[in-house]
Backbone as XML, in Angstrom:
<?xml version="1.0"?>
<chain id="A" units="angstrom">
  <residue number="1" name="UNK">
    <atom name="N" x="121.461" y="55.834" z="135.557"/>
    <atom name="CA" x="120.841" y="57.127" z="135.359"/>
    <atom name="C" x="120.239" y="57.584" z="136.693"/>
  </residue>
  <residue number="2" name="UNK">
    <atom name="N" x="118.973" y="57.294" z="136.944"/>
    <atom name="CA" x="118.340" y="57.751" z="138.175"/>
    <atom name="C" x="117.299" y="56.737" z="138.619"/>
  </residue>
  <residue number="3" name="UNK">
    <atom name="N" x="116.980" y="56.748" z="139.878"/>
    <atom name="CA" x="115.955" y="55.838" z="140.385"/>
    <atom name="C" x="114.735" y="56.607" z="140.870"/>
  </residue>
  <residue number="4" name="UNK">
    <atom name="N" x="114.551" y="57.809" z="140.328"/>
    <atom name="CA" x="113.374" y="58.611" z="140.637"/>
    <atom name="C" x="112.664" y="58.938" z="139.329"/>
  </residue>
  <residue number="5" name="UNK">
    <atom name="N" x="111.430" y="59.376" z="139.455"/>
    <atom name="CA" x="110.661" y="59.759" z="138.274"/>
    <atom name="C" x="111.326" y="60.936" z="137.572"/>
  </residue>
  <residue number="6" name="UNK">
    <atom name="N" x="111.227" y="60.958" z="136.260"/>
    <atom name="CA" x="111.838" y="62.018" z="135.464"/>
    <atom name="C" x="110.733" y="62.832" z="134.811"/>
  </residue>
  <residue number="7" name="UNK">
    <atom name="N" x="110.782" y="64.125" z="134.994"/>
    <atom name="CA" x="109.819" y="65.025" z="134.372"/>
    <atom name="C" x="110.365" y="65.473" z="133.018"/>
  </residue>
  <residue number="8" name="UNK">
    <atom name="N" x="109.715" y="65.054" z="131.940"/>
    <atom name="CA" x="110.161" y="65.491" z="130.618"/>
    <atom name="C" x="110.038" y="66.997" z="130.478"/>
  </residue>
  <residue number="9" name="UNK">
    <atom name="N" x="109.019" y="67.577" z="131.104"/>
    <atom name="CA" x="108.857" y="69.034" z="131.076"/>
    <atom name="C" x="110.057" y="69.704" z="131.721"/>
  </residue>
  <residue number="10" name="UNK">
    <atom name="N" x="110.496" y="69.173" z="132.859"/>
    <atom name="CA" x="111.665" y="69.755" z="133.539"/>
    <atom name="C" x="112.911" y="69.618" z="132.675"/>
  </residue>
  <residue number="11" name="UNK">
    <atom name="N" x="113.100" y="68.463" z="132.064"/>
    <atom name="CA" x="114.262" y="68.280" z="131.199"/>
    <atom name="C" x="114.211" y="69.278" z="130.051"/>
  </residue>
  <residue number="12" name="UNK">
    <atom name="N" x="113.067" y="69.378" z="129.373"/>
    <atom name="CA" x="112.952" y="70.300" z="128.237"/>
    <atom name="C" x="113.123" y="71.756" z="128.668"/>
  </residue>
  <residue number="13" name="UNK">
    <atom name="N" x="112.684" y="72.093" z="129.876"/>
    <atom name="CA" x="112.849" y="73.464" z="130.380"/>
    <atom name="C" x="114.289" y="73.762" z="130.780"/>
  </residue>
  <residue number="14" name="UNK">
    <atom name="N" x="115.133" y="72.733" z="130.895"/>
    <atom name="CA" x="116.498" y="72.929" z="131.385"/>
    <atom name="C" x="117.489" y="73.335" z="130.295"/>
  </residue>
  <residue number="15" name="UNK">
    <atom name="N" x="117.030" y="73.412" z="129.037"/>
    <atom name="CA" x="117.939" y="73.815" z="127.962"/>
    <atom name="C" x="117.165" y="74.533" z="126.860"/>
  </residue>
  <residue number="16" name="UNK">
    <atom name="N" x="117.901" y="75.336" z="126.088"/>
    <atom name="CA" x="117.298" y="76.092" z="124.998"/>
    <atom name="C" x="117.807" y="75.688" z="123.623"/>
  </residue>
  <residue number="17" name="UNK">
    <atom name="N" x="118.998" y="75.093" z="123.553"/>
    <atom name="CA" x="119.591" y="74.807" z="122.252"/>
    <atom name="C" x="118.793" y="73.735" z="121.504"/>
  </residue>
  <residue number="18" name="UNK">
    <atom name="N" x="118.724" y="73.943" z="120.207"/>
    <atom name="CA" x="117.967" y="73.039" z="119.338"/>
    <atom name="C" x="118.912" y="72.041" z="118.684"/>
  </residue>
  <residue number="19" name="UNK">
    <atom name="N" x="118.338" y="70.916" z="118.306"/>
    <atom name="CA" x="119.067" y="69.845" z="117.621"/>
    <atom name="C" x="120.166" y="69.245" z="118.494"/>
  </residue>
  <residue number="20" name="UNK">
    <atom name="N" x="120.036" y="69.337" z="119.803"/>
    <atom name="CA" x="121.031" y="68.805" z="120.723"/>
    <atom name="C" x="120.313" y="67.938" z="121.768"/>
  </residue>
  <residue number="21" name="UNK">
    <atom name="N" x="120.124" y="66.651" z="121.460"/>
    <atom name="CA" x="119.317" y="65.782" z="122.316"/>
    <atom name="C" x="119.897" y="65.579" z="123.714"/>
  </residue>
  <residue number="22" name="UNK">
    <atom name="N" x="118.976" y="65.433" z="124.673"/>
    <atom name="CA" x="119.330" y="65.136" z="126.064"/>
    <atom name="C" x="118.865" y="63.714" z="126.376"/>
  </residue>
  <residue number="23" name="UNK">
    <atom name="N" x="119.732" y="62.949" z="126.996"/>
    <atom name="CA" x="119.402" y="61.588" z="127.391"/>
    <atom name="C" x="118.669" y="61.656" z="128.725"/>
  </residue>
  <residue number="24" name="UNK">
    <atom name="N" x="117.423" y="61.165" z="128.748"/>
    <atom name="CA" x="116.658" y="61.221" z="129.993"/>
    <atom name="C" x="116.686" y="59.907" z="130.757"/>
  </residue>
  <residue number="25" name="UNK">
    <atom name="N" x="116.879" y="58.802" z="130.056"/>
    <atom name="CA" x="117.002" y="57.497" z="130.705"/>
    <atom name="C" x="117.511" y="56.488" z="129.685"/>
  </residue>
  <residue number="26" name="UNK">
    <atom name="N" x="117.813" y="55.308" z="130.170"/>
    <atom name="CA" x="118.214" y="54.217" z="129.282"/>
    <atom name="C" x="117.302" y="53.025" z="129.520"/>
  </residue>
  <residue number="27" name="UNK">
    <atom name="N" x="117.000" y="52.316" z="128.461"/>
    <atom name="CA" x="116.236" y="51.078" z="128.523"/>
    <atom name="C" x="117.114" y="50.016" z="127.874"/>
  </residue>
  <residue number="28" name="UNK">
    <atom name="N" x="117.622" y="49.106" z="128.680"/>
    <atom name="CA" x="118.593" y="48.128" z="128.200"/>
    <atom name="C" x="119.749" y="48.883" z="127.550"/>
  </residue>
  <residue number="29" name="UNK">
    <atom name="N" x="120.004" y="48.692" z="126.283"/>
    <atom name="CA" x="121.109" y="49.377" z="125.606"/>
    <atom name="C" x="120.614" y="50.511" z="124.720"/>
  </residue>
  <residue number="30" name="UNK">
    <atom name="N" x="119.450" y="51.068" z="125.046"/>
    <atom name="CA" x="118.858" y="52.142" z="124.256"/>
    <atom name="C" x="118.729" y="53.414" z="125.077"/>
  </residue>
  <residue number="31" name="UNK">
    <atom name="N" x="118.947" y="54.555" z="124.412"/>
    <atom name="CA" x="118.722" y="55.855" z="125.037"/>
    <atom name="C" x="117.313" y="56.327" z="124.737"/>
  </residue>
  <residue number="32" name="UNK">
    <atom name="N" x="116.688" y="56.923" z="125.737"/>
    <atom name="CA" x="115.471" y="57.696" z="125.532"/>
    <atom name="C" x="115.941" y="59.142" z="125.616"/>
  </residue>
  <residue number="33" name="UNK">
    <atom name="N" x="115.793" y="59.862" z="124.516"/>
    <atom name="CA" x="116.299" y="61.230" z="124.421"/>
    <atom name="C" x="115.153" y="62.188" z="124.128"/>
  </residue>
  <residue number="34" name="UNK">
    <atom name="N" x="115.295" y="63.429" z="124.557"/>
    <atom name="CA" x="114.382" y="64.482" z="124.133"/>
    <atom name="C" x="115.207" y="65.563" z="123.462"/>
  </residue>
  <residue number="35" name="UNK">
    <atom name="N" x="114.591" y="66.202" z="122.479"/>
    <atom name="CA" x="115.296" y="67.226" z="121.717"/>
    <atom name="C" x="114.302" y="68.302" z="121.297"/>
  </residue>
  <residue number="36" name="UNK">
    <atom name="N" x="114.780" y="69.531" z="121.297"/>
    <atom name="CA" x="114.001" y="70.636" z="120.733"/>
    <atom name="C" x="114.490" y="70.832" z="119.306"/>
  </residue>
  <residue number="37" name="UNK">
    <atom name="N" x="113.557" y="71.026" z="118.395"/>
    <atom name="CA" x="113.956" y="71.242" z="117.012"/>
    <atom name="C" x="113.232" y="72.451" z="116.445"/>
  </residue>
  <residue number="38" name="UNK">
    <atom name="N" x="113.905" y="73.129" z="115.559"/>
    <atom name="CA" x="113.306" y="74.243" z="114.825"/>
    <atom name="C" x="114.148" y="74.449" z="113.580"/>
  </residue>
  <residue number="39" name="UNK">
    <atom name="N" x="113.479" y="74.619" z="112.456"/>
    <atom name="CA" x="114.188" y="74.735" z="111.190"/>
    <atom name="C" x="114.446" y="73.352" z="110.631"/>
  </residue>
  <residue number="40" name="UNK">
    <atom name="N" x="115.557" y="73.232" z="109.895"/>
    <atom name="CA" x="115.868" y="71.967" z="109.239"/>
    <atom name="C" x="117.135" y="71.347" z="109.788"/>
  </residue>
  <residue number="41" name="UNK">
    <atom name="N" x="117.130" y="70.022" z="109.863"/>
    <atom name="CA" x="118.324" y="69.260" z="110.202"/>
    <atom name="C" x="119.069" y="69.014" z="108.893"/>
  </residue>
  <residue number="42" name="UNK">
    <atom name="N" x="119.950" y="68.061" z="108.835"/>
    <atom name="CA" x="120.691" y="67.730" z="107.621"/>
    <atom name="C" x="120.275" y="66.336" z="107.143"/>
  </residue>
  <residue number="43" name="UNK">
    <atom name="N" x="120.433" y="66.104" z="105.846"/>
    <atom name="CA" x="120.216" y="64.764" z="105.328"/>
    <atom name="C" x="121.242" y="63.838" z="105.961"/>
  </residue>
  <residue number="44" name="UNK">
    <atom name="N" x="120.792" y="62.693" z="106.443"/>
    <atom name="CA" x="121.677" y="61.706" z="107.042"/>
    <atom name="C" x="120.977" y="60.361" z="107.089"/>
  </residue>
  <residue number="45" name="UNK">
    <atom name="N" x="121.735" y="59.345" z="107.414"/>
    <atom name="CA" x="121.140" y="58.018" z="107.611"/>
    <atom name="C" x="121.864" y="57.310" z="108.741"/>
  </residue>
  <residue number="46" name="UNK">
    <atom name="N" x="121.145" y="56.398" z="109.368"/>
    <atom name="CA" x="121.725" y="55.538" z="110.398"/>
    <atom name="C" x="121.794" y="54.147" z="109.783"/>
  </residue>
  <residue number="47" name="UNK">
    <atom name="N" x="122.988" y="53.720" z="109.461"/>
    <atom name="CA" x="123.197" y="52.480" z="108.719"/>
    <atom name="C" x="122.782" y="51.253" z="109.529"/>
  </residue>
  <residue number="48" name="UNK">
    <atom name="N" x="123.008" y="51.283" z="110.839"/>
    <atom name="CA" x="122.813" y="50.086" z="111.649"/>
    <atom name="C" x="121.579" y="50.083" z="112.542"/>
  </residue>
  <residue number="49" name="UNK">
    <atom name="N" x="120.764" y="51.137" z="112.501"/>
    <atom name="CA" x="119.643" y="51.179" z="113.434"/>
    <atom name="C" x="118.467" y="51.986" z="112.902"/>
  </residue>
  <residue number="50" name="UNK">
    <atom name="N" x="117.276" y="51.615" z="113.354"/>
    <atom name="CA" x="116.083" y="52.418" z="113.121"/>
    <atom name="C" x="116.155" y="53.635" z="114.048"/>
  </residue>
  <residue number="51" name="UNK">
    <atom name="N" x="115.320" y="54.655" z="113.769"/>
    <atom name="CA" x="115.233" y="55.824" z="114.646"/>
    <atom name="C" x="113.764" y="56.115" z="114.905"/>
  </residue>
  <residue number="52" name="UNK">
    <atom name="N" x="113.381" y="56.085" z="116.175"/>
    <atom name="CA" x="111.995" y="56.269" z="116.600"/>
    <atom name="C" x="111.766" y="57.717" z="117.016"/>
  </residue>
  <residue number="53" name="UNK">
    <atom name="N" x="110.720" y="58.337" z="116.491"/>
    <atom name="CA" x="110.334" y="59.712" z="116.806"/>
    <atom name="C" x="108.957" y="59.713" z="117.463"/>
  </residue>
  <residue number="54" name="UNK">
    <atom name="N" x="108.818" y="60.433" z="118.574"/>
    <atom name="CA" x="107.509" y="60.678" z="119.201"/>
    <atom name="C" x="107.411" y="62.184" z="119.412"/>
  </residue>
  <residue number="55" name="UNK">
    <atom name="N" x="106.485" y="62.826" z="118.718"/>
    <atom name="CA" x="106.344" y="64.280" z="118.804"/>
    <atom name="C" x="105.585" y="64.635" z="120.079"/>
  </residue>
  <residue number="56" name="UNK">
    <atom name="N" x="106.264" y="65.331" z="120.985"/>
    <atom name="CA" x="105.664" y="65.742" z="122.256"/>
    <atom name="C" x="104.880" y="67.037" z="122.096"/>
  </residue>
  <residue number="57" name="UNK">
    <atom name="N" x="105.449" y="67.995" z="121.378"/>
    <atom name="CA" x="104.771" y="69.262" z="121.100"/>
    <atom name="C" x="105.114" y="69.695" z="119.686"/>
  </residue>
  <residue number="58" name="UNK">
    <atom name="N" x="104.205" y="70.428" z="119.062"/>
    <atom name="CA" x="104.469" y="70.964" z="117.734"/>
    <atom name="C" x="104.216" y="69.965" z="116.619"/>
  </residue>
  <residue number="59" name="UNK">
    <atom name="N" x="104.701" y="70.306" z="115.452"/>
    <atom name="CA" x="104.573" y="69.489" z="114.247"/>
    <atom name="C" x="105.951" y="69.267" z="113.650"/>
  </residue>
  <residue number="60" name="UNK">
    <atom name="N" x="106.163" y="68.091" z="113.080"/>
    <atom name="CA" x="107.440" y="67.736" z="112.482"/>
    <atom name="C" x="107.191" y="67.082" z="111.131"/>
  </residue>
  <residue number="61" name="UNK">
    <atom name="N" x="107.988" y="67.453" z="110.153"/>
    <atom name="CA" x="107.988" y="66.758" z="108.869"/>
    <atom name="C" x="109.303" y="66.007" z="108.775"/>
  </residue>
  <residue number="62" name="UNK">
    <atom name="N" x="109.229" y="64.765" z="108.335"/>
    <atom name="CA" x="110.447" y="63.995" z="108.110"/>
    <atom name="C" x="110.499" y="63.681" z="106.627"/>
  </residue>
  <residue number="63" name="UNK">
    <atom name="N" x="111.456" y="64.313" z="105.970"/>
    <atom name="CA" x="111.664" y="64.047" z="104.553"/>
    <atom name="C" x="112.545" y="62.810" z="104.444"/>
  </residue>
  <residue number="64" name="UNK">
    <atom name="N" x="112.240" y="61.968" z="103.471"/>
    <atom name="CA" x="113.011" y="60.747" z="103.260"/>
    <atom name="C" x="113.364" y="60.618" z="101.793"/>
  </residue>
  <residue number="65" name="UNK">
    <atom name="N" x="114.513" y="60.026" z="101.561"/>
    <atom name="CA" x="115.008" y="59.839" z="100.200"/>
    <atom name="C" x="115.203" y="58.348" z="99.966"/>
  </residue>
  <residue number="66" name="UNK">
    <atom name="N" x="114.533" y="57.824" z="98.932"/>
    <atom name="CA" x="114.652" y="56.406" z="98.590"/>
    <atom name="C" x="115.968" y="56.153" z="97.865"/>
  </residue>
  <residue number="67" name="UNK">
    <atom name="N" x="116.303" y="54.885" z="97.721"/>
    <atom name="CA" x="117.562" y="54.516" z="97.060"/>
    <atom name="C" x="117.633" y="55.036" z="95.633"/>
  </residue>
  <residue number="68" name="UNK">
    <atom name="N" x="116.467" y="55.189" z="94.972"/>
    <atom name="CA" x="116.457" y="55.685" z="93.598"/>
    <atom name="C" x="116.511" y="57.205" z="93.524"/>
  </residue>
  <residue number="69" name="UNK">
    <atom name="N" x="116.592" y="57.877" z="94.700"/>
    <atom name="CA" x="116.689" y="59.332" z="94.740"/>
    <atom name="C" x="115.360" y="60.040" z="94.878"/>
  </residue>
  <residue number="70" name="UNK">
    <atom name="N" x="114.250" y="59.325" z="94.762"/>
    <atom name="CA" x="112.949" y="59.973" z="94.915"/>
    <atom name="C" x="112.720" y="60.328" z="96.387"/>
  </residue>
  <residue number="71" name="UNK">
    <atom name="N" x="112.027" y="61.435" z="96.594"/>
    <atom name="CA" x="111.800" y="61.936" z="97.947"/>
    <atom name="C" x="110.322" y="61.924" z="98.291"/>
  </residue>
  <residue number="72" name="UNK">
    <atom name="N" x="110.036" y="61.704" z="99.549"/>
    <atom name="CA" x="108.679" y="61.801" z="100.083"/>
    <atom name="C" x="108.810" y="62.213" z="101.545"/>
  </residue>
  <residue number="73" name="UNK">
    <atom name="N" x="107.716" y="62.616" z="102.154"/>
    <atom name="CA" x="107.787" y="63.032" z="103.550"/>
    <atom name="C" x="106.572" y="62.532" z="104.316"/>
  </residue>
  <residue number="74" name="UNK">
    <atom name="N" x="106.735" y="62.504" z="105.618"/>
    <atom name="CA" x="105.640" y="62.162" z="106.512"/>
    <atom name="C" x="105.478" y="63.331" z="107.478"/>
  </residue>
  <residue number="75" name="UNK">
    <atom name="N" x="104.222" y="63.703" z="107.726"/>
    <atom name="CA" x="103.920" y="64.812" z="108.632"/>
    <atom name="C" x="103.479" y="64.230" z="109.974"/>
  </residue>
  <residue number="76" name="UNK">
    <atom name="N" x="104.120" y="64.675" z="111.035"/>
    <atom name="CA" x="103.806" y="64.204" z="112.377"/>
    <atom name="C" x="103.263" y="65.356" z="113.210"/>
  </residue>
  <residue number="77" name="UNK">
    <atom name="N" x="102.091" y="65.163" z="113.758"/>
    <atom name="CA" x="101.503" y="66.144" z="114.664"/>
    <atom name="C" x="101.787" y="65.728" z="116.100"/>
  </residue>
  <residue number="78" name="UNK">
    <atom name="N" x="101.537" y="66.621" z="117.027"/>
    <atom name="CA" x="101.729" y="66.328" z="118.445"/>
    <atom name="C" x="101.073" y="64.987" z="118.789"/>
  </residue>
  <residue number="79" name="UNK">
    <atom name="N" x="101.812" y="64.135" z="119.463"/>
    <atom name="CA" x="101.303" y="62.827" z="119.853"/>
    <atom name="C" x="101.590" y="61.723" z="118.858"/>
  </residue>
  <residue number="80" name="UNK">
    <atom name="N" x="102.056" y="62.074" z="117.658"/>
    <atom name="CA" x="102.338" y="61.074" z="116.631"/>
    <atom name="C" x="103.682" y="60.401" z="116.868"/>
  </residue>
  <residue number="81" name="UNK">
    <atom name="N" x="103.785" y="59.164" z="116.394"/>
    <atom name="CA" x="105.048" y="58.441" z="116.415"/>
    <atom name="C" x="105.363" y="57.951" z="115.012"/>
  </residue>
  <residue number="82" name="UNK">
    <atom name="N" x="106.655" y="57.805" z="114.738"/>
    <atom name="CA" x="107.094" y="57.322" z="113.432"/>
    <atom name="C" x="108.485" y="56.728" z="113.584"/>
  </residue>
  <residue number="83" name="UNK">
    <atom name="N" x="108.750" y="55.660" z="112.853"/>
    <atom name="CA" x="110.070" y="55.049" z="112.855"/>
    <atom name="C" x="110.682" y="55.150" z="111.469"/>
  </residue>
  <residue number="84" name="UNK">
    <atom name="N" x="111.851" y="55.776" z="111.393"/>
    <atom name="CA" x="112.630" y="55.792" z="110.162"/>
    <atom name="C" x="113.460" y="54.514" z="110.186"/>
  </residue>
  <residue number="85" name="UNK">
    <atom name="N" x="113.293" y="53.699" z="109.186"/>
    <atom name="CA" x="113.998" y="52.421" z="109.130"/>
    <atom name="C" x="115.491" y="52.609" z="108.867"/>
  </residue>
  <residue number="86" name="UNK">
    <atom name="N" x="116.277" y="51.700" z="109.389"/>
    <atom name="CA" x="117.731" y="51.764" z="109.225"/>
    <atom name="C" x="118.090" y="51.908" z="107.750"/>
  </residue>
  <residue number="87" name="UNK">
    <atom name="N" x="119.078" y="52.745" z="107.506"/>
    <atom name="CA" x="119.578" y="52.938" z="106.151"/>
    <atom name="C" x="118.823" y="53.949" z="105.314"/>
  </residue>
  <residue number="88" name="UNK">
    <atom name="N" x="117.664" y="54.427" z="105.790"/>
    <atom name="CA" x="116.875" y="55.390" z="105.016"/>
    <atom name="C" x="117.418" y="56.796" z="105.260"/>
  </residue>
  <residue number="89" name="UNK">
    <atom name="N" x="117.789" y="57.469" z="104.190"/>
    <atom name="CA" x="118.267" y="58.852" z="104.312"/>
    <atom name="C" x="117.065" y="59.722" z="104.661"/>
  </residue>
  <residue number="90" name="UNK">
    <atom name="N" x="117.260" y="60.590" z="105.653"/>
    <atom name="CA" x="116.128" y="61.414" z="106.113"/>
    <atom name="C" x="116.612" y="62.760" z="106.649"/>
  </residue>
  <residue number="91" name="UNK">
    <atom name="N" x="115.640" y="63.681" z="106.743"/>
    <atom name="CA" x="115.930" y="65.031" z="107.219"/>
    <atom name="C" x="114.692" y="65.551" z="107.957"/>
  </residue>
  <residue number="92" name="UNK">
    <atom name="N" x="114.723" y="65.582" z="109.296"/>
    <atom name="CA" x="113.604" y="66.152" z="110.041"/>
    <atom name="C" x="113.600" y="67.679" z="109.939"/>
  </residue>
  <residue number="93" name="UNK">
    <atom name="N" x="112.407" y="68.248" z="110.060"/>
    <atom name="CA" x="112.295" y="69.706" z="110.105"/>
    <atom name="C" x="111.018" y="70.106" z="110.816"/>
  </residue>
  <residue number="94" name="UNK">
    <atom name="N" x="111.044" y="71.280" z="111.391"/>
    <atom name="CA" x="109.870" y="71.859" z="112.024"/>
    <atom name="C" x="109.960" y="73.365" z="111.856"/>
  </residue>
  <residue number="95" name="UNK">
    <atom name="N" x="109.055" y="73.904" z="111.098"/>
    <atom name="CA" x="109.080" y="75.345" z="110.815"/>
    <atom name="C" x="108.860" y="76.174" z="112.082"/>
  </residue>
  <residue number="96" name="UNK">
    <atom name="N" x="107.850" y="75.815" z="112.890"/>
    <atom name="CA" x="107.524" y="76.607" z="114.075"/>
    <atom name="C" x="108.199" y="76.104" z="115.343"/>
  </residue>
  <residue number="97" name="UNK">
    <atom name="N" x="108.804" y="74.936" z="115.280"/>
    <atom name="CA" x="109.471" y="74.365" z="116.441"/>
    <atom name="C" x="108.658" y="73.231" z="117.051"/>
  </residue>
  <residue number="98" name="UNK">
    <atom name="N" x="109.372" y="72.294" z="117.652"/>
    <atom name="CA" x="108.739" y="71.128" z="118.262"/>
    <atom name="C" x="109.677" y="70.538" z="119.297"/>
  </residue>
  <residue number="99" name="UNK">
    <atom name="N" x="109.116" y="69.707" z="120.157"/>
    <atom name="CA" x="109.942" y="68.886" z="121.040"/>
    <atom name="C" x="109.607" y="67.431" z="120.729"/>
  </residue>
  <residue number="100" name="UNK">
    <atom name="N" x="110.653" y="66.615" z="120.713"/>
    <atom name="CA" x="110.530" y="65.244" z="120.236"/>
    <atom name="C" x="111.258" y="64.298" z="121.184"/>
  </residue>
  <residue number="101" name="UNK">
    <atom name="N" x="110.664" y="63.124" z="121.387"/>
    <atom name="CA" x="111.339" y="62.057" z="122.108"/>
    <atom name="C" x="111.888" y="61.089" z="121.068"/>
  </residue>
  <residue number="102" name="UNK">
    <atom name="N" x="113.147" y="60.688" z="121.263"/>
    <atom name="CA" x="113.811" y="59.740" z="120.369"/>
    <atom name="C" x="114.164" y="58.489" z="121.153"/>
  </residue>
  <residue number="103" name="UNK">
    <atom name="N" x="114.175" y="57.365" z="120.470"/>
    <atom name="CA" x="114.547" y="56.100" z="121.083"/>
    <atom name="C" x="115.485" y="55.402" z="120.127"/>
  </residue>
  <residue number="104" name="UNK">
    <atom name="N" x="116.744" y="55.234" z="120.548"/>
    <atom name="CA" x="117.741" y="54.632" z="119.676"/>
    <atom name="C" x="118.878" y="54.051" z="120.508"/>
  </residue>
  <residue number="105" name="UNK">
    <atom name="N" x="119.674" y="53.146" z="119.920"/>
    <atom name="CA" x="120.753" y="52.527" z="120.690"/>
    <atom name="C" x="121.705" y="53.567" z="121.305"/>
  </residue>
  <residue number="106" name="UNK">
    <atom name="N" x="122.126" y="53.313" z="122.537"/>
    <atom name="CA" x="123.086" y="54.204" z="123.197"/>
    <atom name="C" x="124.310" y="54.354" z="122.319"/>
  </residue>
  <residue number="107" name="UNK">
    <atom name="N" x="124.814" y="55.572" z="122.252"/>
    <atom name="CA" x="125.998" y="55.846" z="121.452"/>
    <atom name="C" x="125.705" y="56.221" z="120.012"/>
  </residue>
  <residue number="108" name="UNK">
    <atom name="N" x="124.429" y="56.191" z="119.609"/>
    <atom name="CA" x="124.074" y="56.565" z="118.238"/>
    <atom name="C" x="124.297" y="58.066" z="118.052"/>
  </residue>
  <residue number="109" name="UNK">
    <atom name="N" x="125.020" y="58.425" z="117.023"/>
    <atom name="CA" x="125.298" y="59.828" z="116.720"/>
    <atom name="C" x="124.091" y="60.417" z="115.987"/>
  </residue>
  <residue number="110" name="UNK">
    <atom name="N" x="123.632" y="61.569" z="116.441"/>
    <atom name="CA" x="122.421" y="62.163" z="115.862"/>
    <atom name="C" x="122.554" y="62.499" z="114.375"/>
  </residue>
  <residue number="111" name="UNK">
    <atom name="N" x="123.756" y="62.740" z="113.901"/>
    <atom name="CA" x="123.962" y="63.084" z="112.491"/>
    <atom name="C" x="124.288" y="61.857" z="111.642"/>
  </residue>
  <residue number="112" name="UNK">
    <atom name="N" x="124.178" y="60.673" z="112.237"/>
    <atom name="CA" x="124.337" y="59.431" z="111.483"/>
    <atom name="C" x="125.649" y="59.330" z="110.740"/>
  </residue>
  <residue number="113" name="UNK">
    <atom name="N" x="125.536" y="59.130" z="109.430"/>
    <atom name="CA" x="126.710" y="58.891" z="108.587"/>
    <atom name="C" x="127.401" y="60.164" z="108.118"/>
  </residue>
  <residue number="114" name="UNK">
    <atom name="N" x="126.916" y="61.332" z="108.504"/>
    <atom name="CA" x="127.505" y="62.586" z="108.027"/>
    <atom name="C" x="128.877" y="62.802" z="108.626"/>
  </residue>
  <residue number="115" name="UNK">
    <atom name="N" x="129.865" y="63.015" z="107.759"/>
    <atom name="CA" x="131.227" y="63.292" z="108.218"/>
    <atom name="C" x="131.738" y="64.626" z="107.680"/>
  </residue>
  <residue number="116" name="UNK">
    <atom name="N" x="130.938" y="65.274" z="106.828"/>
    <atom name="CA" x="131.354" y="66.561" z="106.279"/>
    <atom name="C" x="131.005" y="67.686" z="107.252"/>
  </residue>
  <residue number="117" name="UNK">
    <atom name="N" x="131.319" y="68.898" z="106.861"/>
    <atom name="CA" x="131.045" y="70.055" z="107.707"/>
    <atom name="C" x="129.540" y="70.246" z="107.847"/>
  </residue>
  <residue number="118" name="UNK">
    <atom name="N" x="129.113" y="70.519" z="109.090"/>
    <atom name="CA" x="127.697" y="70.700" z="109.386"/>
    <atom name="C" x="127.369" y="72.179" z="109.488"/>
  </residue>
  <residue number="119" name="UNK">
    <atom name="N" x="126.102" y="72.546" z="109.240"/>
    <atom name="CA" x="125.701" y="73.935" z="109.465"/>
    <atom name="C" x="125.931" y="74.316" z="110.928"/>
  </residue>
  <residue number="120" name="UNK">
    <atom name="N" x="126.111" y="75.598" z="111.172"/>
    <atom name="CA" x="126.443" y="76.094" z="112.504"/>
    <atom name="C" x="125.426" y="75.699" z="113.572"/>
  </residue>
  <residue number="121" name="UNK">
    <atom name="N" x="124.154" y="75.579" z="113.213"/>
    <atom name="CA" x="123.114" y="75.294" z="114.212"/>
    <atom name="C" x="123.000" y="73.808" z="114.572"/>
  </residue>
  <residue number="122" name="UNK">
    <atom name="N" x="123.840" y="72.969" z="113.973"/>
    <atom name="CA" x="123.766" y="71.526" z="114.233"/>
    <atom name="C" x="125.087" y="71.036" z="114.800"/>
  </residue>
  <residue number="123" name="UNK">
    <atom name="N" x="124.971" y="70.287" z="115.885"/>
    <atom name="CA" x="126.133" y="69.712" z="116.546"/>
    <atom name="C" x="126.002" y="68.200" z="116.528"/>
  </residue>
  <residue number="124" name="UNK">
    <atom name="N" x="127.041" y="67.523" z="116.100"/>
    <atom name="CA" x="127.054" y="66.071" z="116.094"/>
    <atom name="C" x="127.275" y="65.586" z="117.516"/>
  </residue>
  <residue number="125" name="UNK">
    <atom name="N" x="126.356" y="64.744" z="118.042"/>
    <atom name="CA" x="126.443" y="64.311" z="119.433"/>
    <atom name="C" x="125.765" y="62.956" z="119.621"/>
  </residue>
  <residue number="126" name="UNK">
    <atom name="N" x="126.163" y="62.267" z="120.659"/>
    <atom name="CA" x="125.489" y="61.028" z="121.058"/>
    <atom name="C" x="124.496" y="61.311" z="122.179"/>
  </residue>
  <residue number="127" name="UNK">
    <atom name="N" x="124.241" y="62.581" z="122.432"/>
    <atom name="CA" x="123.292" y="62.982" z="123.475"/>
    <atom name="C" x="124.013" y="63.481" z="124.711"/>
  </residue>
  <residue number="128" name="UNK">
    <atom name="N" x="123.376" y="64.400" z="125.390"/>
    <atom name="CA" x="123.917" y="64.983" z="126.617"/>
    <atom name="C" x="122.995" y="64.628" z="127.770"/>
  </residue>
  <residue number="129" name="UNK">
    <atom name="N" x="123.557" y="64.535" z="128.953"/>
    <atom name="CA" x="122.735" y="64.323" z="130.147"/>
    <atom name="C" x="122.346" y="65.702" z="130.663"/>
  </residue>
  <residue number="130" name="UNK">
    <atom name="N" x="121.046" y="65.948" z="130.921"/>
    <atom name="CA" x="120.639" y="67.256" z="131.432"/>
    <atom name="C" x="121.419" y="67.615" z="132.700"/>
  </residue>
  <residue number="131" name="UNK">
    <atom name="N" x="121.824" y="68.882" z="132.811"/>
    <atom name="CA" x="122.667" y="69.329" z="133.932"/>
    <atom name="C" x="122.085" y="68.983" z="135.292"/>
  </residue>
  <residue number="132" name="UNK">
    <atom name="N" x="120.790" y="69.218" z="135.477"/>
    <atom name="CA" x="120.232" y="69.005" z="136.805"/>
    <atom name="C" x="120.277" y="67.529" z="137.201"/>
  </residue>
  <residue number="133" name="UNK">
    <atom name="N" x="120.364" y="66.616" z="136.244"/>
    <atom name="CA" x="120.415" y="65.188" z="136.569"/>
    <atom name="C" x="121.799" y="64.774" z="137.079"/>
  </residue>
  <residue number="134" name="UNK">
    <atom name="N" x="122.785" y="65.645" z="136.909"/>
    <atom name="CA" x="124.137" y="65.368" z="137.412"/>
    <atom name="C" x="124.315" y="65.856" z="138.849"/>
  </residue>
  <residue number="135" name="UNK">
    <atom name="N" x="123.317" y="66.554" z="139.375"/>
    <atom name="CA" x="123.457" y="67.145" z="140.715"/>
    <atom name="C" x="123.313" y="66.100" z="141.804"/>
  </residue>
</chain>
């Protein structure tokens, strides 16, 4: 990746699209990603890995669905962290918008197990490298 300090503010300022994470660095075999979110994502699960959320700005709700179909949610304010355990179906959302840092194995697809058609505002990706980091 890079051998200089990385400004998360600069990375977040380098793009406008939501639900499209940018890889800012790697730690061993894990990506550290930042993403802007607004509105709702889709229900999905990551069968083989946990997913770590750190809210940098804004508020985020993560809805979760248990194996019996019951639903509950956790509310994350700026500065909060939360880990969705592997296999748990979940759907992040932020009504007013937020920026979030994610930590997950490199190559993890943001839409998890979803293989059906996605809403137009969501793109299935393993993360993008911010343009300025390629210069």
